C-alpha positions in Angstrom: 9.7 -8.8 -16.0 6.4 -7.9 -17.6 3.5 -7.1 -15.4 0.1 -7.8 -17.0 -2.7 -5.8 -15.4 -6.3 -5.1 -16.1 -7.2 -1.5 -17.3 -8.1 0.6 -14.3 -5.9 -1.4 -11.8 -4.0 0.2 -8.9 -0.7 -1.6 -7.9 1.1 -0.4 -4.6 4.8 -1.0 -4.8 7.4 -0.6 -1.9 10.0 2.0 -2.5 12.9 0.1 -1.0 14.2 -3.5 -1.5 12.2 -5.9 0.9 13.5 -9.0 -0.7 15.8 -9.5 2.3 14.4 -10.2 5.8 16.0 -7.2 7.4 12.8 -5.2 7.0 10.7 -8.0 8.5 9.8 -7.6 12.2 8.0 -10.3 14.3 5.3 -9.1 16.5 5.0 -10.3 20.1 2.4 -12.9 19.3 4.8 -14.7 17.1 2.2 -15.0 14.3 2.0 -11.6 12.6 4.8 -10.1 10.5 5.1 -6.4 9.8 7.0 -5.2 6.7 8.4 -1.7 7.3 9.2 0.2 4.1 10.5 3.6 3.3 7.3 4.3 1.5 5.1 3.2 -1.3 4.7 4.2 -5.0 1.2 3.8 -6.5 1.1 2.6 -10.0 -2.2 3.5 -11.8 -3.1 1.9 -15.1 -5.9 3.6 -17.2 -9.0 1.9 -18.4 -9.3 1.0 -22.0 -11.0 4.4 -22.8 -8.0 6.3 -21.2 -9.9 7.2 -18.0 -8.7 7.0 -14.4 -11.3 7.2 -11.7 -10.3 8.9 -8.4 -8.9 6.5 -5.7 -8.8 7.0 -2.0 -5.7 5.7 -0.3 -6.4 4.9 3.4 -3.4 4.8 5.8 -3.1 4.1 9.5 -0.4 2.7 11.8 -1.7 -0.8 11.2 -1.7 -1.6 14.9 -4.3 -0.9 17.6 -7.6 1.0 17.6 -6.4 4.6 17.2 -8.2 4.8 13.8 -11.4 4.9 15.7 -10.2 8.2 17.1 -9.5 9.6 13.8 -5.8 8.8 13.7 -5.5 7.9 10.0 -5.1 9.6 6.6 -7.0 9.5 3.4 -5.3 10.7 0.3 -7.4 11.1 -2.9 -5.5 10.3 -6.0 -6.9 11.6 -9.3 
């Protein structure tokens, strides 16, 4: 299937098949859904002039407030 993206776009893609519901977990509140994957792949598409600006990928556990205590990672992609 073709994917049409604008130059300079960044597209995160799950590394495993999440098309079935086995990777979906319901949280206690019954409203939120958390998708657990084995990782992500970052697709970067250069701008029309061929350039790619640096990008900062921010990651935390996605739950709670531990990020306020510095429990997160920032990865710079160039």
